[in-house]
N, C-alpha and C positions, 0 to 999 in steps of 0.2 A: 504494500500499499504505500503510494507516494503522496497522494492528497485526498483528503476526506471531505465529502459533501455531507452537511447536516441540514435537513430541511424540516420546516413546519409549515402548516397552512396558514395560520394567523400569527399576527405580530405577538399575541400573547403567549404563543407556543414557543417562540424563540427568545423572547425577553429573558427567561429564567436561564437559557443556555448562554446568552451573551454575557451575563453577569459573571461568568466564570473566567472570561477572557480580558487581557489587557492589549493595548496597542492595536486596536481594530482599524482596519484599513476599509474604507466604504467605497465601493464601485457601483455606479448607477449604469443599468444596461436594461434595454427592452422594458421600460417602465417599471423597474424594479430595483431594489437595493441588495447588494451582495456584500457580505462582510467577511474579510479575509484576516485570519489571524494565525499566529504560530503558537501551538500549545504543546509544551514539553517536546519541542522539537519536530512536532507534526504539523504540516501545513493543513489548515482546515478552512473551508468556505461555508458560511452559514447563510441561509436565506429563508424568508416565508414566501410562499407562492401566491398567496390569495386563495380563497376558497374555491373548490371545485376541480373537476378533472383537467379541464383545459389549461387553467393556469398552473396546476401542478406539473402537467407534462411539459409545459414551456420551461418551467423553472429547473426541473430535473434535467432536461436536455441541454439547457444553457450551462448548468453546472459541470456536466460531463464534457460538453463540446468547446464551450468557450473557456471555462475555468480549468479543464483537464483533470477533474476529479475521477478517480479510478474505483472508488467505493462510496457508496450512499447510505446514509442512515436517516430515518425519518422518525421525528419525535412529535407527539401530539395528542389529542384527545379523541374519544369515540364513544358512541352509544352502545350499550350492552344489549345483546339478544340472549345469550347464555345466562340462565338465571343464577348461576354461581358467580357471575361477575357483579360486583357492587361498585358504588361511586369510590374512586381513588384506586380501584385495583388495576393491575397491569396485564397487558395481553401482548405477546409478540406473535406476528403472523408467520405461520408455516407456509400458508398460500393465501392468494387474494383473488377476488373476481369482481366483475362489474354488474351489479345486480340490476341495473337499469339498462343494460345493453340487450335490446330485444328485437331479433328478426325472427321470432318463432312463427310468424306468418309464412315464412318460406321453408318451414320444417326444420329449422335448427334449434337446438336447445337455448334456453335462456342463458345469456352471457357469452354466447359464441357468435363470431362472425367468421367466414371463411378466411383461411390464412392466419387466424388466431387460435386461442384456446380458452376455454372457460376459466381455468385456473392457472396462475403462475406462482411458482414456488420461490421463496425467498432463499438467500445463502444459508446452507446448513452450517458452515463454518462460523458464520456470524451468530447464528441462533445458538450454537455451542457455547461460544464465548459469553453470551447474554445469560444463558442458564447457569453457567458457572459462576458469573458475577452475582446473580440472584442467590445462588446457594451461599456464597461467601458472605453475603449481607442479609441473609434470613429473609429474604424477599419471597413472596408468594406470587409467581408469575404464571399465567396460563399461556400455553402455547396452542394456537388454534387458527381458524379461518376468519378472515376479515372481508367484509363485502363493501364495495364501494359504489357510490351512486351520487348523481347531482341533485341530490334532495335531502333535506333534513327530515328523517323518518320519525313521525311521532304517532303514526296510525299502527294500531295493534294488528289490524288485517294485513297490512303491508310487511310488518315485522314477521308475521307467521309465514308469508309467502317466502321471504328470504331464507328464514330458518329451514322451511321444508325443501326449497329448491336447491340451496347452496350449503346447507348445514352449517351456516355461519354462526360464529360466536359473538362478533361485533360488527358495528356499522360506522362508516365514515365516509368522507367526500373526496379523498385524493389518492390513497394508497394503491388502488387497483390500476390507476393510470401510470403512477410512478413505476409500478412493476412492469408494465408493457414497455416503457422507455428503457429501463435498466436491462430487461430481459433482451430486447432488440440490440442493444449497444454493448452486451456482454459485460455489464458492470455488477458486481456483487452488491446486494442490497438488503436492507433490514427495515422492517417497519414496527415500530413500538407505539402503543397507545395506552393511555391512562383513561380509565372510564370516567367520563363526566356526567353521563345521564344514561337512563335505561330507556330503550327505545318505545316503551309503551307509556312513559311518563306524559303528564299533561304538557303540551307545548307552551303553556303559560308559565312554567316553573322558572326560577332564576338560573338560567344557564350560566351567566357570566360569574356567578358566585362559585359554581363548580369548576369552571373553565380554568380559573386561576390557580386553585390548589392542585388540581389534576395535571395542569401543564408543568407546575413545579415538580410533582412527583415523578413525571415522565422525564424531565430534563435531568434530574438528580441522578436517576437510574442510568440514563444515557451517557452522562459524563463519566460514570463508574465503568461503563463498557469501553468508552474511548480510552480510559487509562489502562485498561487490560489489552486493547488491541495495540497500544504503542509500546508495550513491553518488550 
């Protein structure tokens, strides 16, 4: 690993990460900001993509192609589907899918388009490091399937569809598209999410309250992973 990309979707998701770094160089490109740092001798580029699959794809591709990052870690928050997941819990994706990708009218399964695949697996090596870090720090981390879509899911009916169709454990709005980019460009990647809400909660609940604490939980764990990657 020569240069590491660390992504979040929202500013709130990377603020806790940036707090760990000094002497940050800010580069503006493609209507976004990229934060370049050297951390314990490792070159790192940090960015938040803005919400959704298109922005996440743009940011991931930029970090790999323009900033020549050869490994990508994503840190952020997600909604739970698996009832075992509570607010603040951590999940690392073993594979990801796009739950809103739908050309079933042409006889294809949900989440599939020709030339693609329903699921894309994350780097086993990075997952193993993450699991070892969790063990060292007595953290309970679930390894499971994360489903991505361009919608904030608060419908129990929709949640049940995603659970039944993809056997997903958590929902978010960027990981599946980042997986497509990294897989196509042959860049090892890792998706970490802290649970900020359960997918069947009332949409009127205070998301911002849980966003901040869950983002801090995710960032703290991610930095511990980076420390172990850099040994």
